[in-house]
C-alpha positions as CSV (number, residue, x, y, z in Angstrom):
1,M,9.7,-9.2,133.1
2,Y,9.8,-10.1,129.1
3,A,7.6,-13.5,130.2
4,H,4.8,-11.4,132.1
5,A,5.0,-9.4,128.6
6,E,4.3,-12.5,126.8
7,R,1.5,-13.6,128.5
8,A,-0.2,-10.8,128.5
9,G,0.0,-10.1,124.8
10,G,-0.7,-14.3,124.2
11,A,-4.7,-14.0,123.9
12,W,-4.0,-11.1,121.5
13,R,-1.5,-12.6,119.2
14,T,-3.6,-15.8,118.9
15,L,-6.9,-13.1,118.2
16,S,-4.4,-11.1,115.8
17,L,-3.6,-14.8,113.7
18,V,-7.1,-16.4,113.8
19,G,-8.5,-13.0,112.6
20,A,-5.8,-12.8,109.9
21,S,-6.4,-17.0,108.8
22,G,-10.3,-16.2,108.4
23,L,-9.7,-12.6,106.6
24,C,-6.6,-14.5,104.2
25,L,-9.9,-17.4,103.3
26,A,-12.6,-14.9,102.6
27,F,-10.3,-13.0,100.2
28,L,-9.2,-16.2,98.9
29,V,-12.6,-17.2,98.4
30,R,-14.3,-13.8,97.0
31,P,-11.9,-10.9,96.8
32,Q,-14.5,-8.4,95.7
33,W,-15.0,-8.3,99.5
34,L,-11.6,-6.9,100.1
35,A,-11.0,-5.3,96.2
36,G,-14.5,-4.3,96.0
37,D,-16.6,-4.2,92.7
38,P,-15.4,-3.2,90.7
39,P,-11.3,-3.8,92.1
40,S,-10.1,-1.2,93.5
41,H,-6.1,-2.3,93.7
42,L,-5.5,0.5,96.5
43,L,-8.2,-0.9,98.8
44,A,-6.8,-4.7,97.6
45,M,-3.1,-2.9,98.9
46,F,-4.2,-1.9,102.0
47,G,-6.1,-5.2,103.2
48,C,-3.3,-7.1,101.9
49,L,-1.0,-5.2,103.9
50,G,-2.7,-5.2,107.2
51,L,-3.3,-9.1,106.7
52,C,0.4,-9.1,106.4
53,A,1.0,-7.4,109.8
54,L,-1.9,-8.8,111.8
55,F,0.2,-12.6,110.7
56,V,3.4,-10.7,111.7
57,H,1.6,-9.4,114.8
58,G,0.0,-12.9,114.9
59,V,3.3,-15.2,115.7
60,G,5.1,-12.8,117.9
61,F,7.7,-11.1,115.4
62,E,8.2,-7.9,116.9
63,P,10.8,-5.7,115.1
64,K,13.4,-3.7,116.4
65,A,12.8,-0.4,114.0
66,R,10.1,1.9,115.2
67,A,8.1,2.1,112.1
68,L,7.8,-1.7,111.3
69,R,7.0,-2.0,114.9
70,V,4.0,0.5,114.8
71,L,2.9,-0.5,111.4
72,T,2.7,-4.4,112.7
73,S,1.2,-3.6,116.0
74,A,-2.4,-4.8,116.7
75,W,-4.1,-1.2,116.5
76,T,-2.7,-1.0,113.0
77,A,-2.9,-4.0,111.3
78,W,-6.1,-4.4,112.3
79,A,-7.2,-1.1,110.9
80,L,-5.2,-1.9,107.4
81,A,-7.4,-5.4,107.1
82,L,-10.9,-3.9,108.2
83,S,-10.2,-0.2,106.1
84,P,-11.1,-2.0,102.4
85,L,-14.9,-3.5,104.3
86,V,-15.1,-0.4,106.1
87,V,-14.9,1.8,102.7
88,R,-17.3,-0.5,101.3
89,L,-19.9,0.0,104.1
90,F,-19.9,3.7,103.7
């Protein structure tokens, strides 16, 4: 059963890892995209937390603690990583 779960989540994990890599590169080149102009440390913190969660989800680490498992789930990680961009759009 574990092998089936690993195969089913492989594409989502790859997407999270590639997405985190791209967003991390974009944040490195143009930090204003995530932090805004003038810089908001709260937005930058949420963006960085989301990037970390995407990397954790992408490499396949699944914590046993429920709070960490929810934080590193694909839905939460993508929501946190993209929240600064969404806030800047609206």
